N, C-alpha and C positions, 0 to 999 in steps of 0.2 A: 391366563398365561400357561403354557405348558412349562414344566420345570424339568421334570424326569420322564423317560420314557424306556419303561423293558419288553425288549421283544423276543420270544423262546419259541425254537424251531416253527418259525412263519416263514413258507418259501423257501428262499436260499439262506435265511438269517439263521444262524444255529443259535447263538446268544448274543445280544447286543443291549448294552446300559448306555443310554445319553441323556447328558444335563442339559438344558436348554437355557439360555439368558435371555435379558429383555434385547430388544434393537433389531438389529438384521443379520441373519442368521442365513450363512449359504450353505448348501448340500451338495458337493463337488464329487467327481468320480469318473472312472473310465466308462465308455458305454457299454451297457450290460451289466455292471459293477452291481446294481441293485439299488439305485436311487428312490426309482420309483416303489419299489416293495417296499422301502421303510415308509415313505407316504401311504402307501395301499396299508401299511398295519395300524398307521394312525386312523384311516378313515375305516377300518375293521373296527378297530377301539372304539369308534364315535357310533357306532351303530351301522357300518356299512354292510354288505351282502358277507356272509359265511357260508365257506365250502371245503370242502374236504379237502381240495386242490391247494387249500392255504399251510396244509400242513407238510413241514419238511418230510422228505424221503426219509421212510423206514422209523417214523414217530409216529406216537398214537394222539398226540394233541399239540395242538399250538396256543399259546397265551400271548396276549399284549396287557401291559399295566400302563398307566399315566397317571400324573401327579399334577394336580392342575391347581394354579392360582386364582381364586375367583377374584374378578373385579366388576360383574355384571350383576347390577340389583335383581334382575331377572332370574339369574340365574339360583340367587340365595332365596327369592319368593318360590321356585320350584321347589327346592330343596325343603323347605318348611312345610309347601301344602301336602308333600309325600313323606313328611316325619323321616327325611334324613338330614343329619347333621354334619356340618363341615367341622374341620379342626385346623385353628389359626387362619381361616378362611382358604384353607386347602381340602380338595377332594380326590381320593383316589377313583381310577376308574380301571375294571379289569374285566377282560374278557377272553372265555377259550371256545376254541372249537374242537371237538373232538372226532377222532376219525368214523365215530358213529353218524356223523352228521350234525350230531347235537351241538348246541350251541349256549354257553351262559356268559350272563352279565352282571357285574355288582358295582354299586356306587358307595365308598366307604363302609364295604363290607355286607353292603345289604342288597340281596339279590334283585332285580329288576328285569321288564321286559325288554327285548329288543326296541319296540316302539317308546318305552318311558327313555331307553337310552337315547335313543334318535333325536328325541323333543329336547332333552336335557341337554345335550351337546350341542345343539343348535345356536344355545348362546355361548360357547366357549371359542372353536374353530371355525372358519369358514376357509375351506378346500376349494382352490380354482386349478382347474388341470385341463388339458385338451378335450376334456367331453364336455366341460361347460363351455369352453370358449365357444364351441360348437352352439350352443344357443342362442347367439346373436345371430347366426342364420336361420333361427325361427322366428317369424315376425311375430307371432304370437306372443313370445317371449318379450318384445321390444315396450308392450305395454305395462307387464309386470315392473319393467327396471325403472320405468318413469312413476309408477304408483309410489313404487318403494322409496325412491328418491324424495319426492314430494310429500312423504310420509300420508299418501291416500289410503292406503291398503285398509285400515278399519272401515274407511266411509265404503270403502268397494266392497267390501262384505257384506257393510250393512244393504248398499243398493243392492248385491245381489241376491240377498234373503228377498227383500220383495218383488223382486225378478220372478224369482223363483215360484212366488207366492201367485204372483198374476199367469203365470202358464200354466201352475197347476189348476187355478179356478177357471181359464179359460179350456182346459181341458176337461174339467167337470160340468163346464157348461153345455160343451158338444155332446158329452156322454149323455145329457138330460136331452138332447135335441135330436138325438139319433134316429135312425129309421123307426115309425112306430111301431111297425111289424116285430122288429128283434126286441123291442121295448117289453109289448105284450109278451112274448115268448119268455123274456125273462123273469116278467113279472108270475107268469103261470109257473116256470120253475121252481123259484124261490116257495112261490106260495104251495107249491106240493112238498118239497122239502122241509119249511117249516111243520105243514100239517101233521108229514111222517112222523118227525122226530119228536115233536111235542106229544103226539098219542101214544108213542112209547113211554111218556113219563119215567124218563131217566133220573138217576140219582147219583150223586157223585160218589164213585168207588164201588158201585153197586156191581161191576163184571168181576171184581176182586172178591168180593164175598160170594158171587153166584159161584165161579170156578170153585172156591172152597168146599161151599155147600154139595156142589156135583162130587167132586174128589171124596167126600164122606159117605154120601149117598150109594156111589158106585160102587166104594170099595167097603161096604156096610160088615159084609162075614168077615174079613181081614180083622177089621178094626175093632168090632166085637170079641172076636177070638183074642188079640192082642190084649185087650182091655180087661178082658175076664181072667187071662194068665197071670196078668199083674195083679190082679185082685186076690188071686187067689194063693200068689206067693206072698203077699202081705198081710192077709187075713190072719188076726191074732188068735183067732180061735181055731186055727189049723196048727196041729203041733207039729213042729220043723218051720213054721213060717217065718219071714224074716222079721216082722213083729213078735213073736213069740219068742224067737231066739234073741232079739235085742234085750227083751223083758228081763230073760235069764242074765244074759251080760249085766244089764243097769244093776240087778240086785247083787251081783258078784263085786263090783265097781264101788257101789254103797258100803259094802264089807268090808272093801279094800281100802277106801278112803278112809273110814272110821280107824282102820290100822296106821294108815299111814294117809296125814292131812295133806301131803303135796299133791296127792292123787285125787283131790278134790274139785281141781280144773278140768280133769279129764271125766268125772263124774257128772258133772256139769255139760260138759259137751256131749255125753252119751244121752243125758237126759233130752237135750234139744232135741237132737238126733231122732229120739223115738217120737218125741211130741210132732215132732216136723213130719214124718212118717206115718205115724199115725193119723195127722189133719189129711195127707194126701190121700189114706187109703180110704177114708172117711167120702172125700170128693169125687174118687174115681167110681167108688160104690153108687153114691149119686148119678154120675155120668152114664154108667152102664146102665141103671135102671131106665135112664132116659132114652139111650139109643133103640129108635124104632125104624125098621126099613118100611120108608113109604114110597113105594113105585111110581106113584101119582105124582106125589111132590119132585122125586127126582125128573119124571117126564116134563113138568112145568119149570123145573130150572134149565133143562136142556133146550127145549123150546126159548126160552127167555134170553138164556146166552145165543142161541143161534138169531131170533133177533137183533140182537145188539151185533152179533158178528155182520150179519147183511147189512146194517146201517153203516157201520165202520167200513168197511168194502165199499160201500155209495158214495161216501162223503169224507172219509176220511184219506191220507195220504196212505196209510199202512192200516192192516188188521190187526197190529199189534198196538194202534193207538190206544189210550186210557179213553174213558169216558169223557174227560174234561175237553180233549180235543172234539168229541162230536157236539159237547154244550157249546163250545168257541165256536165252532162253523155254525151252530144252530143261532147264535148272539149276531154273527156277522151277516146271515141271510136275513134275519129281522131286521136291522140297520138299515142293509140293503133295500129291503124291499120298503120300508118306511120313507128311503131317500126318493125310491122311483114312484111311489104311487103320489107323494107329494111332489112331484118335480114341478107343478106349473109354481107352488110357494118357492121352492128351492130355487128354480128359474129367477125369479123375480128377485129374491135374495142374492144370488150370484152376480147378477146384471148388476146390481147396486154396490156390489163389492169389487166389481171387475172395473167399473166406474173409479171406483177412491183408490183402487192400487194404481191405476193407469196415471192417475193425476200424479200419485206419489212416485213412481219410475219416473215420469217425465220430467217434473221439477227437478227430482235429483240428479237425474242422467244431464240434464243441463247445466246444474251446479257444478257438478263433475267437470264435466268439459269446460268450464270456465276456469276452474283452477289449473286443469290442466295446462291450459295454453299458456297460462301465467308460468306455472312451473318449468313447461319445456322450455323456454326461452332462456331462463336460468340455468337448465341442465346443457343446453346447446353451447352456451357460452362458456358453462366451466370447462366442459370435454375438450371444446376447442383449446383452451389455456395449457391443460395438461397435457394435449397432444402437441401442443407448441415445444415445449418442455421435453417430450420423448423423440423430439426429430423431426414432427409431422409441421413444421412450422406453418405453411401456406394454405392447411387443411382445413375445409369447412365443414361443419358438424350441425346436421338439422333434426329436431324432433317432430315429424310430419305429422299433424293431426287431421285427419277428416272425417267427416259426419258419415255414418253408413246410411246407405241407401234401401229406400222400402216403403210399402204401400200402407204399411200397419205400424202401431208403436213396437210390436213385438219384432217384426225385423229391422227396423230402425235402431232398435236396442238390441245389444246381446246381454250377458250376464254379467257384464263389467262396463256398460254404459253404451253410449252415442258415438264413442269415438273408434277410429280402425287408425292405431298408431305405427310407426315405422318411421326405422333409422334411416337417415340419408347423409351422404358423404362425397366431399369432391377434396379428393388427395393432389390434386394439381391445380395450378392456379389457372383460371379462363376459362375451366371446362365446368360442365352442367353438373348441379346436384343430382346424386343418383341414387336408387337403394341399397344400403351397406351390403344386404346378401348376395348382390349380384355382381360386386365390383372390387371388394376388399378381400387384397391379399393374405397369407397368413400371418405375416408379420405385422401388417396395418390392424387384422383382428386381436393381435394379440395385446396390442397399445389401447385399443380402442376398448378391450376388457378391463386392460391396468387402469385404464381413466375411471371406468364404469365404478370398479372396486374402490376408487379412491374416493371417487365424492358422495358412494353409498357407505363406505366404514365410515365417514366422518359423522355418520347421522346417526349411528349406532355406538354399542357399547361394548361390540364384540373386541375380545382381546387379540385374539392370535388370527392371522392372515398365512395361509399356506398357498404359494404359486408354483406350481407342477412344470417347468420347463415352458415359462411364459415368453423367452427368449427364441421361440420358434421364427427363423426366417428372417433374422434381424443379424446387425453386428456393427462394427465399426463404431462411428461418433454415437449413432444409435443406441447400442448398447452401453455406450457411455453414461447417456441420457436417461435411459433405464436404471441405471444403477445407482446414480445419482438421487432419480424420484424415489426408487426403493429406500435409500438410507432417508431421507427425509420423511417418508410416510411412518419409518420406524421409529421415528422421534414422538411417535404417539401409539403405535401399535408394535405387537411383537411382530416380525417376520420371518417367515420361513421358505427360503427360496431354491428350488434345483436347477441349477444353471449349468451350462457347458464351457460361459465364455467367461474370460477371466476378466473382460473389462466391466464385468457385473460383479464378480467374486471381489474384486479388491476394495469394492466399496463397504463390506460386510464388516459387523463389528466382530462375528466370530464366523468359525467355518466349521464345518464336520465332512470330515472323508468316508467315502463308502468305498470299499476295496473289496475285489472278491479273490479268493484261492482255492487251490487243490491242495488236501492235504491228507494223505491215506486213501486215497481214490475218491475222495468226497470232495464238492463244490460246497463253498460256503461264503457268505458276505459280512465282513467286519465294519462296525461302523465306529468311530472315534473322531474326538476334536483334534484339532491341529493348530499348531501356533508358532511363531518363530521360524526357523530354519525350515521347518516340515511345510509351512504355509507358503515359504517363498519356493520351495521344489514342487506343488503342488500348483500355484499360479503358474511357474514355469511351464510345467507339463500342459496344463490349460491353454497355452499362449502358441507352442511348437511341439506340443508332445514328447520333448524331451526335457525331463525335469533335472539333468546333470549337466548339460553344455553350459559355459560362462557366461555365453551372448544371453542366452533364455533365462539365467538365474540373476543377470543383470538388469535386462529388461523387468523381470518379476518385481524385484526389490522396489526399483524406481517408479514402477506404478504403485504399489503400495504406498511407498512414499508419499508419492502425489495425492492418491486418493483413500487412503486409510490407514496404514502404518507399518512399520516393516522393522 
């Protein structure tokens, strides 16, 4: 359940703090006041798209924070799996977008990715807006709604996995049985590549070692000169060298520490420095003695590097790739060659696997279809019952299931089974059932979606449902029916609803007003809870556009007494 929402510099909202209660909450205000902006801030908070356009003019960042009381066991499980703790069953979500385009998300102070935030927030709130309502106009979505209602989603996912395996095995079989000339050409190409790379006898990291060796040999004179100069500067046999000077300093330090014991630590550090430099001097002398200019070796190194460069250019995506990428190409080429050369054996194995997968896919598709047919009857009946309460008393609703056509199992089954699923509706008595996507009006779509949300929410543990202007295209008695339904739904869920209709708003347990104003040539949106006389005036405005006329106020008060409370 959403308990608190803080919005700063988001679109037209300068700063808003809203506290939400259980039950049915209505958000109202004049057209253009910013009601959808407030819902948009919630969508942004829960992982929606972030854009610099969401930042209030002349500001550098927009931020939204929300405090949620968790009632979903899946939400607790998700937090535990990600090492995030809730406090008294509550979690604070915060999200920021900066004018640089960068956005950040936190869960109880822990930074998370947008993908993680979206995944977690799916357990908290379900936002229904006009864009989602349009999903009813996509026949492909009807199958998804039926499967969610029938708790078949996991079973469908398992089926999809088997179906994809079958499709992949068929592709492999087709590849093995492709044109024989293409197969021979592929074998020759792979054999040449394997032979060429293998003959190079590459070693991991070899290119890096060779590049270092080339640098050393090609810059021999400079390297020798530098090392020789360092050795001269360190050589203790040279008067005035670093070590001879440091030796004298060490003698003075020893004498000084004999006078003042507090200098003993300093003497010890000087001794350590002397020994370390002396050790370095010896090592550098050995290194200088080992330096030999070998033009033949330089040529060998350069030829080796040239060979590796040509191989990379031929078989890697970039000449800057490492030896590991070449060796990976070799491994893949060897595996593919092995597969193609032994294609007859592989074909027999694939045929066996395909037959087994076909049995599994068909059996599971048939079982899914039977379950869907049983579930569809119950779903149709429940939606009709809810539509009756929402003013569509004579409406008939049908979840129609037909078997896919085709000559092969792949054609007769898709990734989700063997069924084509579509919603049909008949709003008027005596008329024929026709596809919902062809005949439903905006108001009818709103009510069908509300009916779907109602039966789907009963099957999950989602704590909060948000409806953004679900009252489109309705009014009168239908609006009152919708308000009654929302209030009943709010007995089990927290319901937030944007509406323009007073006949819906009067049923709400709580009402929040969104108001737009101009101050110092700056437009801003204010959000605040209303009750008592303020709520009566807002209902009056929603009824007639006049929040002060005695008739509107009396009508508003009468409706609140009848349906809510005044």
